[in-house]
N, C-alpha and C positions, 0 to 999 in steps of 0.2 A: 936617854933622850937628849938630843942636842937642844941648844937654845932656840934654834930655828924651828925644829920640830915641835917644841913646846908652844912656841908662838902660834904656829899654824893649827895646833890641835885645840886651841882655846875656844870657848863658847863663841859662836858666830852670831852676828846681828845683821839683819837685812832691813834696808829702807825701801819701801815700795810706794811710789807715788800713785795717786788715784786708786786707793785700795779699799774703798768703801763698798764696792759692788762689782759685779761682772768679772772681767778677767783679773783685775787687780786683787779683788777679794779671793778668787780661786788660787792665785799665786800665794797670797799671804797664808792661807790655810794649808796649802801643800807644803810650803817651806817650814811652817810651824810643826807639821807632822813629821818633818825630818829632823826636828830638834833645834831649829833655829829661832832665836828671839826676833821679834818683828816690830818695826816702827811703821805705823800706818799713817798715811797722809790723805787728806782731802781738803776741799776748799769751802764747802758749804754744809754738808750733811753730817754733822757730828754724830747723830743718832745711829746712822749706818755704820760709822767707824766703831762706835761703842759696841755694836752688835758683833762685829768681826773680832774686836778685842776680847769680848766675853768668850767667844768660841776658842780663841787661841789660848787664853788663860785656862780654859777647861782642859786643854791638852798638856798643861803643866809648863807652858812657855810664857816668857814675859812678852807683853804687848803694850806699846806706848803709842799714844795718838799725838801727832804733830800737825795741827790744822794750819793750812797756809794756801793761799793762791800762788802757786809757783810761777805764774806769769807776772806777778808783782815783785819787782826786785827787792824792795824793802821787806816784804813779807817773807820772801824766800831766804834772805839773809838772816832774818830773825829766827826762822825755823832751823837753819843750819846752826846758829849759835845755841839754840835750845838743845838740839841733839848733842852737840859737842860738850855742853856744860852739864847736862842732866844724865846723859847716857854714856857718852864716850865714843869709841871708834865704831865705824861702820865697815863691815867686811864685804857686804853684798849690796849693790845698788841696782834697783830695778826701775828704770825710767819709763813707766807705763802711762802716766797721765797724758791726756791729749784733748784738744778741742778740734772739731771738724765743722766749722760753719760753712754753709752753702752760700756762695755769692759769685756772680760773674766777675771775671778779672777786671773789666773796665769800670764796674760799678762798686767794687769793694773799697770801703773807706780805708785810708792809710792806717788809721789807728787800729782797725780790725785786723788788717794784715799784720801789723806789728805784734798784736796780741797772740796770733797764731804762732808767729816766730818765737815769741817769748815762752809760751807754754810747751809747744811741740819740739822746739830745738834748743833755745838758749838755756832753758832750765836744765837740760841734760848736760850742757857744757859746764854750767856753774856748779851743779851737784857733783859732777866728776872732778872738777878742780878742788872742791871742798873735801872729798872723801878718798880720792886716790892716795893722798899722803898716808892715810891710815893703813891702806892696803900695802903700800910700799914698806912701811915700818914693819909689818908682820910678814912680808914676802909672800903674801897670799891675798887674792881678792877676785871678785867677780862683778862685772858690769853687764847688764842685759838691757839693751835699748829696744825700741819698737818702731817699725816702719809700717807698711801696709799697702793695700792694693791701690789706694789713692795715688801714691807715688809711682807704683809700678805701671799702672795703666794710664794715668794722667786724665782723670775724669773731668769733664767740663763742670765749672762751678766749684772746683776744689783746688785751684792753682796754688793757694797759699799753703795748704796742707801738703800738697805734692812737693813743693819746694822745701818746706821744713823737714819733711821725712827723708828726702834725698840728702839733706845736709846732715841729718843724724847718721845716715848710712856712711857718709864720708868720715864723720867723726869716729864712728865705730872702727873703721878700717885703720885709721891713723893711730888711735889709742891702742888697738890690739897689737900693732907693731911696736909702738914706743914702750909699752909696759910689760911685754911678754917676759922679758928677762927678770922681772920682779915677781914672778909667780901669779900674774894677773891675766885673766882672759876677759875679752870684751867682744860680745856678739850682739846680733840684732835679730829680732823675730818679726816676720811680716805675716800678720794674721789675715785670714780671709774674712768671711762674713759670719759673725757670731751674734745670735739674737740676745738682746738684753734680758735681765731677770724679769723685769716688769714691762709688758708691752700691751698695747691696745689690740682689739680684734683686727683693725685695719693693718696694723704693723704685722700681726701674725700672718695675715693673708699675703702680704708682700714677701715675708720671709719664706713662706711656703713656695711661692713662685721662684724665688732665688734658689731654693734647695733643688728644685727640679732642673734648674740650669747647671747645677754643679755636676761634674763628672761622677761623683759618688752618689748623687741623688739625695744628699743630706747636707746639713750645715754643721759647723763645728760646735763643740761644747767647750765651756770655759776651762774644764779640766784638761782638754787637749793642749792648751797653751801652758797651763800650770805644770803639766808633766814634763814638757820640754824644758821649762825654766828650772825645775827641780834637777833635771839631768845636767844642765849647763853649769849650775852652781855647785854641783857635787864634785868630788875628786874623780869620779868616772868621766866627767866632761873636761878634764884638765887639758886635753890636747885639741879641743875644739876652740878655735880662736880666730876672730876676724871674719866670722861667717854670717851670712844671712840665712836663717832657717825659715822656710816658707811653710806655713801651716794653713792650708786653704782647700784641701781636698782635690787639688789639681786645677783649680780655677785659673791660676797663673803658674806656669811651670818653667818660666825662665825670667831672668832679669839682666 
């Protein structure tokens, strides 16, 4: 085995932002099932992260919790330092965390606009800058970003989210080209409508109506996303690079 092959076959570690519940949680559990050690991140609900970590450890994998509001630059920098000092290299970066406040374009406060940019876009930039050197060193790495139908359809009341997610799409394409020669792939997933784990009766009724409007007559399950991420970060997905993968049942079929 060459030095490069030995480096690439080493135990992999994935950082997943927003991984206490829903899509992020499903991704964390799916990657752990593939033998990957997991760094979980959330901003407020440590109990949820502890629950996911417990499940991961039950699979025989390492799970570390890195609490931080990734929209706060000082908190994000501290989290990055914690990971580098306590854990080491990150091989797989999943930029999943996002906020989606509803506000009319002319009414939205500048500070609120900036917070969406910081969480939904700038964090992906900063985390990529922090951990791409690890991937370059090992000549292997995976970055998976997230877009969504807010950016694809341009819903009223979601202009900040649309702008941020379009920016992440541009970042994805640029990084995919720049780092492909280092054995690194960078892709982006655009989910459709995925009901949360916990929802009220009113929310459930709304999701039922949205399911009827989908070409499949159903809504997605979190494992639908997790399965795609598992493929992208595996060696089977090595030739998928710079792509937007839409997982929405056909609700949006072009971009």
